C-alpha positions as CSV (number, residue, x, y, z in Angstrom):
1,M,44.4,0.4,72.9
2,R,47.0,-2.2,71.8
3,T,46.2,-5.6,70.2
4,I,48.8,-8.1,70.8
5,N,49.5,-10.4,67.8
6,K,51.7,-13.1,69.3
7,P,51.8,-16.5,67.6
8,S,49.5,-18.9,69.4
9,D,52.3,-21.1,70.7
10,E,53.8,-18.3,72.6
11,N,50.9,-17.3,74.8
12,G,48.9,-20.6,75.0
13,L,45.9,-19.0,73.0
14,S,44.8,-20.6,69.8
15,Y,44.7,-17.5,67.7
16,P,46.9,-14.4,66.9
17,H,44.5,-11.5,67.4
18,V,44.6,-11.3,71.1
19,G,42.5,-8.3,72.4
20,A,40.9,-7.7,69.1
21,T,37.3,-7.6,70.6
22,R,38.0,-4.2,72.1
23,E,36.9,-2.5,68.9
24,M,35.3,-3.1,65.5
25,P,35.9,-4.1,62.9
26,F,37.0,-7.6,64.1
27,P,39.9,-9.3,62.2
28,A,39.2,-10.5,58.7
29,G,39.0,-14.3,58.1
30,Y,36.7,-15.1,61.1
31,H,33.0,-15.2,61.6
32,H,31.8,-12.1,63.5
33,L,28.9,-12.2,65.9
34,V,27.3,-9.4,68.0
35,E,24.1,-9.9,70.0
36,R,22.5,-7.4,72.4
37,K,19.7,-7.7,75.0
38,V,18.1,-5.2,77.4
39,I,18.2,-6.9,80.8
40,G,17.1,-4.1,83.1
41,S,16.6,-0.5,83.8
42,D,18.4,0.8,86.9
43,A,21.5,0.8,88.9
44,A,20.5,-2.2,90.9
45,A,19.9,-4.2,87.7
46,F,23.4,-3.2,86.4
47,D,25.2,-4.2,89.6
48,A,23.3,-7.5,89.7
49,A,24.2,-8.2,86.0
50,V,27.8,-7.3,86.6
51,S,28.0,-9.7,89.8
52,H,26.3,-12.5,87.8
53,L,28.6,-12.1,84.8
54,F,31.9,-12.0,86.8
55,G,30.8,-14.8,89.1
56,W,30.2,-17.1,86.1
57,G,26.5,-17.2,86.9
58,M,25.7,-16.3,83.3
59,H,27.6,-19.3,81.9
60,R,26.1,-21.7,84.6
61,G,22.6,-20.3,83.8
62,A,23.1,-21.2,80.2
63,G,23.5,-24.8,81.1
64,L,27.4,-25.0,81.2
65,N,29.4,-26.7,83.8
66,V,32.1,-24.2,85.0
67,R,35.5,-24.9,86.4
68,A,37.6,-21.6,86.8
69,S,41.0,-21.0,88.3
70,A,39.4,-18.0,90.3
71,P,35.9,-17.4,91.7
72,T,35.5,-14.4,89.6
73,A,36.7,-13.4,86.1
74,T,39.9,-11.5,86.3
75,A,42.6,-11.2,83.7
76,G,44.5,-14.4,83.5
77,T,41.8,-16.6,84.9
78,E,41.5,-19.9,83.1
79,V,38.0,-21.5,82.7
80,E,37.0,-24.7,81.4
81,L,33.4,-24.8,80.3
82,G,31.6,-28.2,79.9
83,W,28.5,-28.9,77.9
84,G,26.8,-32.4,77.5
85,I,26.5,-35.5,79.5
86,G,29.0,-38.1,80.6
87,S,31.3,-39.2,77.9
88,A,29.6,-37.0,75.4
89,R,30.5,-33.9,77.4
90,L,32.5,-31.3,75.3
91,R,35.1,-29.1,77.1
92,F,35.9,-25.8,76.1
93,R,39.1,-24.0,77.6
94,C,39.6,-20.2,77.7
95,R,41.6,-17.7,79.4
96,V,40.3,-14.1,80.4
97,I,42.5,-11.8,78.5
98,Y,41.1,-8.5,79.7
99,V,38.6,-6.8,81.9
100,V,36.4,-3.8,81.3
101,D,36.0,-1.7,84.5
102,E,34.5,1.6,83.9
103,P,31.7,3.4,86.0
104,H,28.9,2.3,83.7
105,C,30.4,-0.4,81.6
106,S,31.9,-3.8,83.0
107,G,32.8,-7.0,81.5
108,F,35.5,-9.2,80.2
109,A,36.8,-11.1,77.2
110,Y,38.3,-14.5,77.0
111,G,40.3,-16.2,74.1
112,T,40.3,-19.9,73.2
113,L,43.1,-22.2,74.4
114,A,44.4,-25.3,72.6
115,G,41.8,-28.1,72.0
116,H,38.7,-25.6,71.9
117,P,36.4,-26.3,69.1
118,Q,36.8,-22.8,67.9
119,R,39.6,-20.3,67.6
120,G,38.9,-16.7,68.7
121,E,37.7,-14.4,71.3
122,E,34.4,-13.6,73.1
123,R,33.5,-10.4,74.9
124,F,30.8,-10.0,77.5
125,V,29.8,-6.5,78.5
126,V,27.1,-4.9,80.6
127,E,26.5,-1.3,80.3
128,Q,24.0,1.1,81.9
129,R,23.1,3.8,79.5
130,S,22.2,7.4,80.6
131,D,18.4,6.7,80.5
132,G,19.1,3.8,83.1
133,T,18.6,1.0,80.5
134,V,21.0,-2.0,81.2
135,L,22.2,-3.6,77.9
136,A,24.2,-6.8,77.8
137,T,26.3,-7.4,74.7
138,V,28.1,-10.5,73.6
139,S,30.6,-10.0,70.6
140,A,32.8,-12.6,69.2
141,F,35.2,-13.5,66.2
142,S,35.8,-17.1,65.6
143,R,36.7,-19.8,63.1
144,P,36.8,-23.5,63.4
145,G,39.5,-24.9,65.6
146,R,38.9,-28.6,65.3
147,W,38.1,-31.1,62.5
148,F,34.5,-31.6,63.6
149,T,33.8,-27.8,63.8
150,R,35.3,-27.3,60.4
151,L,33.1,-30.3,59.1
152,G,30.1,-28.6,60.8
153,G,30.5,-25.3,59.0
154,P,27.2,-23.3,59.2
155,A,25.8,-25.6,61.8
156,G,28.6,-24.6,64.2
157,R,27.9,-20.9,63.7
158,A,24.3,-21.5,64.5
159,V,25.2,-23.4,67.7
160,Q,27.3,-20.5,68.7
161,K,24.6,-18.0,68.0
162,A,22.1,-20.0,70.0
163,M,24.6,-20.3,72.9
164,V,25.1,-16.5,72.8
165,R,21.4,-16.0,73.0
166,R,21.3,-18.5,75.9
167,Y,24.0,-16.4,77.6
168,L,22.0,-13.2,77.3
169,E,18.8,-14.8,78.6
170,A,20.7,-16.3,81.6
171,L,22.1,-13.0,82.4
172,A,18.6,-11.5,82.1
173,V,17.2,-14.1,84.4
174,G,20.1,-13.6,86.9
175,V,19.1,-10.0,87.1
176,R,15.4,-10.6,87.5
177,T,15.8,-13.4,90.2
178,G,19.0,-11.9,91.9
179,H,20.8,-15.2,91.4
């Protein structure tokens, strides 16, 4: 595995450690986050979770407005996530930087683009373990990217952690309901 460390102005991403969510430890100087949730127990649950994840259902289910350059997450897809109401809506722009496509493990990672309140990368993976258990994992490294997230400090990290938990719950609901 190779991590690309281009300056952010060369690739449009707002951080230099592109691809670093592929393995631990994450880069120093960032807040690290890893959350996991069991969301099912068979091949049908795995397939439903993968479909929900790649079709942006997890993000929509967590309460975000999603505008993506492609209907499913593929490397290079750009996505704008919106949260809030009217003029109070925050917009978060990201680009899918890699996809995980293995027999029992699928997902993708996206990196923040200019203007995102954070700088860093988030990875979303669904795996089916040998006992059939379907596990969803969200992992991220980030640091403040805008003045208001620097000012927010620990509150910003708490919001990110709460959002990750919403993602995982939305993925679990998508598996249970088939949506």
